[in-house]
N, C-alpha and C positions, 0 to 999 in steps of 0.2 A: 188734473184728473190721472190718477197713476195707471199704465198701461198694465193689464193683464195677460201677460204672456202666454201663461199657462192655459187659460180658458181660449184664447185664441188659436191657440195650436190644437187644442181637443175640438173646439169647433170647426176648424178649417179642415182638419183631416178624419174628422168623424171618429175620433176615437173612444173607446171604451174607456169610461173614467168614472170613479167613486166621489171627484171633488177635490182630492189630496194627493190621487196620481192617477196615472193612465197607461194604457199598454197599447202597442202600436206593434205591426209585424212588417219588416222591411226585407225583402228577398228571402224570406224564410228565418230571419234573424228576430228576435223578441227585444223590443225596445220598452224601457220604462221612463216616463217623465213625470217628475215630482214637483208638486207643488208649494211653494214656499213665499205665502203670503203673496199670491199671484204671480210671483218670478219663478219662471220655469227652468230645471236642469234636466239632462237628459243621461242616463245610464245604459249602457250596452254591457250584458255581461259577456265576459269572455272566458269564463271555465275555469277560473283559478287566477291567483295574483302573479304567478310567473308568468302564465302566458299573457296576462293584460300588459305586463311590463315589455314582454317580448313583441308584441304586435303595435305597441304604442306610436313606435318612430314614424313609420309611413302614414299613419292616420293622422299625427300631430302635423307632420308636414302639408298633408293635403288640406287639413283645415286651414292651417296660417295661409297658404297659397290662396283659398278661397275668401278669405279676409275675416274669417271666424276667429272666436275667441279660443285661445290654445287649450286643447282638451286635456284632461289630467287622469292619471292613473289613479282610482280610488278602491284600494280593495283588490276584489276580483272582477273588477269593471272598468270601462273606459267613461269617463264623464264629461259632456260637453255643456258649455253654459253659452250664454250670449250677451254680446257687447251692449247692444242696444235693444232694450224689450219692445220697442215699437217695430223692430225688424224681425223679431223673433219667427214669425211665421215664413218669412222668404230664408232666414238663417236655417230653419229646420228642413226646409226641401233641400239646401246644402247639405246637411248632415245627412239625410237619407242616402244623398247620393255618395257620400263618402262609404258610408255603412253599406250599400249596394256594390260599390267597387273591392269592398274587404270583406263580403260575405262568408267567403273561403277561411278566413281568420277567424272568424266567430261561429265557427261550425260545432261548437258544442252542442253534442246531441247525446245527452242522458239524464234521465227521468229522474228527478231528485226524490221520487218514491221507492222505485224499484231498482235505480243504479242499471237501466238497461238502456240501450238506444231503440233507435226506430219509432221516435217520438211522434204523435200527431197532431199535436195540441201546443200551444204557448199559454202559459198562466202564470199567475203571480204565487212565487211560492214563500209562505211564511209572510207574506205583506211587504217583502224587502226585496226579492228578486226576480224578474220577468225573466223565465225560462222555458226550454221546451220541457213537454212531459208528456205521459199518456193520458187520455182522457178518463180511460179506466181506472188508472192508479189514483187520479185525481179525486173521482167520485167514490171509489172506495174508501181511501183514507177521509173524505169530506163526511160519507154515510156514518163511518165509525164514530167519527167525534161527535156527531150529533146524537147518536145513540147513547155516547156518554152523558150529556146535556142532560137528555130526556128521562134516561135512568137514574140520574143524580151521582153517575160514577165520579169517583175521584177518591183522593187519600186525605183523610180529616186530620192524620198526625202530620203530614208535610204540608197540607194548609194550615194548621193551629202555629206549626213552627214559622212558616212564613210570616204569617202574623205577627207572632212574637217578635220576631228579628224586626219587622217593620215597626212595631211599636217601641222598642227600645231604642232602636236610631232615633225615631220621633222624640221619644222624651228626652233624650240626650240634648238634641238638637235646641229643643226648645227651654230646656232648664239651663242650659249653657247661655243662652240669649236672656233669659230673664234674669239669672242671676250674675251671671258673668259680665254679659255687657249690657245689663239693665236695659235691655232692649222689647218690646212685644209687638211682634207682626201679627196682627190677629187673623189675618187672611190663612195664616198657617195651622190656626187651632180648626179652622173651617175644613182644611185639607187633611187634619189629623185623622179622624175615622177613615177617610179616602183612600188614603195612604195605606191604613192598615189593611183594608178591604183588597188593596191592589196586592199586597203581601200574602193575603190567605188565595187570592187567585195564582199569583205567581208560585205558590207552593203546590198547586194543581188540588188546591181543594175542592169539595164537590159544589155543584150548582144547586141552589133550591133554597128554602128556607132553613133549614138545619145548618147549612153554610154561613148562610146570613147572620142567623143567631150568633154561630162562632166569633165572627169577626167583630160583631156588634158587641158582645160580652168584652171582648180583648181591649175593646176601644176604650171602655168604661174602667177597666180595670187600669188599662194604661194613664188614663187622665188620672185616676186616684194616685196612681205612684208619682205621677209628675207633680202633684200637690203634696204628696207627701214629702218627697225630696225638700221644696220649699219649707215645710214644716220643719223638717231637722235642720235646714239653714238657720230659719229663724230662732229654734231652740237653741244651737250651737253659739249665737249671737247673745241671747239672753242669758244662758247658764255658763258661757265661756268654756264649753267643752266641744269636741270636734263633731262634726254630722256624722261620723261612725259611732260614736259615743252616744249622740242623742236616737240614732235610727233603731234600737231595740226598743224604746218606751212607746209601744204602738199606742195606747190610750191617750197619752202625754201628749202626742203629735196631732192626733184626732181633734183633740181637744182645742190645740191652736188652731187647726183648719176650720173648727165650727165658730171662731171668733168673729162676731159680728164684722168687723174690721177687715178681718182677711177675706170673708165671703164677700164684702162690698168690692174690695180692690182686685178680687178674683172674677167679678161679675160679668163683664164683658168678654172673657176670655171664654167661660161657660156657656154663654149666648152662642159664642161662634162655634162651640163645640157642639152646642147641640143642633144648631145648624147643619154642620158636619153630617150628625148621626143622620137627620133626615134626609141629605144628599146620599148617604151611604145605603139609605135603607130604599129610597124611590129612584135612584140611579145607579143601583148596586150593581158592581160590575160581576157578582156572582150569582145573578137572577138567571133563571133559563131564558127569558125574553134576550138578555144581553148575551147569554150564553149562545143562542142561537144565531144572533147577528154576529158573532164573532166567526162562529164557524162559516158561515155562507157570505162573508165579507168580500171573498175572494171570486164567488161564482161569476160577477160580472165580467172578470177577467179572462175566463177559460174560453179559447177561440182556437178554431181550426188553423194549422200553419199555412193552408192553402184556402183558396175560395172554394175549392171542390170539398162535399163532406166526405167522412169516413168512407162511405161505400161508392163514392166517385161521381157521385151527383152535385151538381150547382143548387146550394141549399143557403140559408139564411143563418147567421149567427146564432138567433134566438133559439134554434132548435137544438143547441148545445148547451144551453143555459139549465140550471139547476133542476135535478129531479124531484125536489120537492115542491109541495104545492105552497101558496102563499101563507098558511097557517103554521109552516113547519112543524107541521104535526103528523102528516103520512108521505109517503115516498111514492112515486108513479109505479104501478104494478103491472106497467107495460111501457118500457122505454128503450130506445136503442143505444146500446151500447157502443164503446169507441170503436169497434169493427163491424158497425151497421147491423149486428145479429140484435134481435129482440130478446130481452132479458126474461120476459115471460112475468111468471110470480115473483114478485120481488119484495113481499111482505116482511117488513123490518120490525113491527110488534109496535110502531110508535103509536098506538091508538087504535091498532085494527084488532 
């Protein structure tokens, strides 16, 4: 049975984790542990690419002297791996010692939201970097993003353009495989509508039913274009003309697509496509439910830098966790902000 080094580290050190990554604070230094099929990797943000390259030398020397795998500079972070997964818990203790000894080198203290220092928390920024931040800044950004989801804020133009871009890419790839390589990968047709929904989301299209309708409609149009290109291809062979010459004869191409033999050959592709449509509707990345999950996914990682709370008293991490209730439909009217001050009436209109 394979050793799950990620789970072993998380459980042994009591780290905050969502199953895919975890966060730790070592001598005030944020540490991110990433899960890759049970194999853990450790990332320590250095504050920039040049800074990471500059401080890597003594860290690499210390790791090698302890018998650890050689750390690497990866972008703006120092990355640690493990030689033996079964020894990951013990080796992570040594990595923590190295981080503690070099805590001054990892002294980046700039909130990614306001770009000011004096950070009081550690959190996950854009689900990709464990870094210091102000809790108040995180909550302000988080609440703003939640309002956008609840109010269906977004840009239909950029969302539709994103979906169309994804559709064009998908149609090109599928037709090249079907016509050029004579290969059909049926799972790609299942992913077809999901990929287009992702394009709509990437283009910052609005959440909610109208957004869903937009990318589903684009998926159907894209699938029609996919088959239309095949109809042009068949017409070019039958009538010895180019596909470009065949393309303007819309009704003739449609008649080719309606031929029983064509429909029969395209049957499995269509079935897979409709399965993809169902997935795009029920596991919809632009649904409000998924929008709420996306906004609050990093709440679990928001923890104070020290064990003392923001007003100077010992407390538990849970008191700093998300201000929204479990329905994600209201925000507490009376929570303590990052500086220990009562916010009073914090009505944001999410159903109040």
